[in-house]
N, C-alpha and C positions, 0 to 999 in steps of 0.2 A: 502493500498499497506503500503512496506515492503520501511525502511529508507535505503539510500543508505550510509549514515553517523551518526555512533551512536558517541555523543559524553557524557563522563560520567566522574563524579568523585570522587574522594575517598573517603573514612571516617573512620577510627575505632570509632568502637562503644563503650561507656564506662557504669560498670554498668554488663549489663547482658552478660552471657558466653553460652548460647543456643538459638534457633531460636523460640523454645517452648515460653522462656520466654518474646522475639520480640514480639511474637505474641499475647500474653494474656497483655503484658502492653504498649507495643506501640500503638497497630493496633485497639485498639480502642478508640486511642484521637483525638479529636477534638483538633483545635486553632482558637480565634475571633481576629482581626485584625480592630480595630475601623476606622471607617471613620473619615479624618479629617473633621473639621467640620471650617469653618468661624465664624467668632465672629459675621457677619449678619447675621448667618442662625440660632445663638443660639435657641432666640423663638422656630423656627419651628422646631429643632432639640427634643424637649422639647417635641414634640406631635407625633415623629416618634418611633415607637414599636423598640426594638436590633435589629431582625431581619432584619433591613432597615437602621442600624447604625454601621453593622459589616459585616465583610467579611471572610469567612469560610473557612475552611483548615479542611479537613475528609480524611476517607484513605476510597476506594471503594472497599465495604462488598465481593461483585460478584467476584471480581478477586484475593481475596488472594489464594495462592498457595504455599505450603509445601511443597518440591516435594525432590526426588534424582535426577539427572542429571547425565548422562554419556557422562563424556568430554575428554577422553582419552578410544580408544579401538582398540586395535592390537592383532587381532587373537581372542583367548578367554582369552585374558585378558583384562579386563576393571577397569578406574576408575571413582567414583560415588561421586558426591557432594552435601553435603544438601544444598539446597537454601530456601527461602524464596521471592517470588515476591508479588509486593505488587503497587496499586498504591493511587496518592495523589492526588487528587479533591481538587483547586485550584479555591480561588474568587479572585478578582482582578479588580482595577476600572479600567474605563476606561478615556482617557484623558478630556471629556466631563461629568460633573458632575452638572452642574446648566443649571437652562434654559433661555430664554430670558428675565426673569421676574427675573432674580438671584438667587431664588428657587431650591433647592435640588430637582435635578430629582427623581422619583419612581426607586428604585434598577435593575430593569428589564431592567430601560433604562441606565445604568450608568455600571453594571460591565461585564466583559469578563468570560471565564471559560475555565480552560484549566487541560490536566490529564497529573501528571510527574511522570514515572515508577522508582523503585525504586526495589533494590534486595538486603537481607541480604544474608550474606554469612560466613559458618563456616570456618574456617583457625586454626588449633592446639590451640584448648579452645579461641579462640579470635573469635568477630564480626564485620565483618567489611558490608559494606554497598555502593552500588555504588546509586548516584544519574543521570542519564539519563536524561542530558541537557544539554545546553549551554550557556542559561538565569543565568545570578546568581542572581540575584533577584529570580525567581524561585527555585534555589537552597536553597535561603537565608529562604524562607517562608516553605518547606519544612521541613530544617533542625529544625523552628519553630513546627513545628508541631509533629516531631520526640522526640524534645526537645534540644534547642540548650545546654543545660548543659550535653547532655551526649556523645553528638559527637566533639570528637580530632580527632586530624593532625594525619596523619597513624604514623607507628614508624618505629625503621628499617628495619623492614621484608619489606618494599615496599618504603625505600625512597633509592633514586638514590646517589650514591657516584660522587662528581664533575667528575673523570675523568671518567665514565662509559660511556658517550658520544663520546668525542675521542677515547678512547676503542674502539665503534664499528666499528669508521670509518678506523682506523688502521687495523681492523680485516679482514675488507672489501677490505682494499687497498692492501695488501700484503697478505691475506693468502686466498684470493678469498672468502671470508665471510664465513670461517668455523671456529663456534664457537665450534661445538663438532661434531663428529660422526653425529649427528643424527639431525643439529643444522645450518643453514645456512642461511645468510643475502646476498638475492638475487640482494637487492636495498635499496641507502638511497635517499629518494626524495625530502628532505625539511630539514630543522635544524631553532628554534630559538636561539639568542644567547646575552648573554649580553657583553660588550665590561669589561674592568676591573673596570672601575669608575661604573659599573653596574648603567650608568643612560641613556645609550644610547642603543636601543635593534635592532638587527640585525637580518632578516630574509631571506632564501633565499628559494627557491622550486621551480622543473626542476625534470623533469624524468631522471636525472646526476647529482644532486647535488652532488657527492663525486668527479664528475669532474671537478669541477667550481670551476672559479679561485678565486671565491667570497669566499668559505669554504676553499678553504684551505688556502689563506691568515689571514683569521680567524682564523683558527687553531694553525697556526705557529706563530703566533703573542700572541699566551697564550692566548686567548680572552673564555671568558666560553659558553659553549655548556647548555643550558637550556630544549630543547626539538629539540628531532629528530622522522624524518615520514621515517620507514622501511616496506619494505617486506621483512618476514623470513619464512622461511621453515621448519617445524617440521616433524616430524614421523604419529604426526596426520591433518596437514594440512598447507595451506599457508594464510597468516595474513599478509595485509598491516595494520600499526595503527601509528599514533603520540603519542607519550610518553615522559612527562614532568618530574623533577626531583621528584615528589612529585604519582610517577607511576598513574596521571591521564592521560585516555587516549581518543582521537577519534581513531574508527574505523571505517574501507573504508569498507563498508558491499561485494559493490559490487563487489571489488578484492580480494576477502577473502572467503575461505570455509576450511571444513572439512572433512579430509578422508571416514572416515563412516556417515554411513546416520544420519543427525539428522534432527528429524524434526522441531524445532525453532532453528535456527543457531541465530536468534540475540539474544540467552537467553545463548544458550550453550559458543558460542565462544568468549564473555565477561567472563565469568565464569570459560573457558579456560584461557584465558590470566592473570586472577589474579594468579587460582589456581596451573596451570603449568610452564606456561611459561614465564612468569615475575623472579617468584623466579630460575627457572633453569638459565635464564642468570644472574642473581644477581649473583648465587652460582657459575656459569662458570666464569665470571668477579674477584670472592672473591679466586677461584682456582688459575689462571691463570696470573693474571693483573701486579703481583708484580716487574715480570722484565720491563713490560711493561713502571710501575709508575717509577720503580727505574731509569733507562736503554734506554730504546725505544721508548718512549715519545719522549725526549730528540733529538732522532735521526729522527724520524718520525717528526718533525716539521720541522730541520733541510731539509730532501728531498721535503717536501712539498712545505717550502720557495723557495727552488729552483725554484722547478719545477713553482713557481709564478713568479719570476726575469728572467728565461726566456721565460713565455709567454709575458708577457711585454714587454721584450728584443723583439720576434719577433714581436709580432704585432706592436710595435711603429719603428719599424728598428733603435734599439739602438745596439752602438757597442763597446766590452768589453772598447774600446778606450773611452767612452763617459763616462763609470761607473769610469777607471780610472782619467779622468779628473775632474770628480765632486769631489771624495777623496780629488785628490789634493789640489782642491781649496779648500775645507770644512778642508784641515789641515792647508793651506795658512791665510785664511781668514776664522775662526770659525763663523762669524758674518753674513759673505757676503750673502745676497740671490744670487738665481739660475737664 
């Protein structure tokens, strides 16, 4: 059964520059994670074989695919991307590890197994990888299998600038969502942000987040957006996804589609996002955002700030005279309460 939501984490692979190198040097690896053995079980552990004392991470050799896939198709013109798809087989412990006598259970009775999908892809002589999981512990296990020393955080190609998400709200609110002739934001339905002290996290989720007062108040107060959920239409399709400042994505498959025929959208759409859509969005921002950052950002903040104030006044039957008296009181008695 296809998943309705694909959560993926992006990393840059060090040392290797081709998918063939990755296949030959990484996909033949195994990793063993030792069982934690309490002091009372040390004698029992001495009689146990290594296979019982370790949890193993391997690659499913039957599911390795090195291929080119079409990620964009417009008439007779199409774009292909080379990818290496594979699955990590992970063993990990159950909560119950000992029996009623305090003895370590046989491994078959205390082990869980899962498959985690991993996709390596080439972009401009660099290798990136997507780990398809929302479970941070599983992501850490896959990194160990690949080689934690080979994995780096994303570089500038996929790092999102601090003003990027505010700019998306700006384009959606004032320019009908148009980013370019072929790229349009149809909706912004959620955000996650930090207040300026970076200790308080705010979230908003709605089909009309861009119209919510909390969103406008958050932006107009100069707070920092870290993640937005958008619906974007391009020449290749319609896509609903959330994206954070490191280009980690949660893709809503049941709301996304490619316009051209694709037999494997759960593979094609993620690769399309990273090979075409996200780089294009970043490039558009780079080209046209200077005026926004230098001037329009402040004007936009004032505009939506006034909308917030008006909404609060309307909902609470506050008159302008109430605002005047509030300011007069604060000027006369700066420390006085209301």
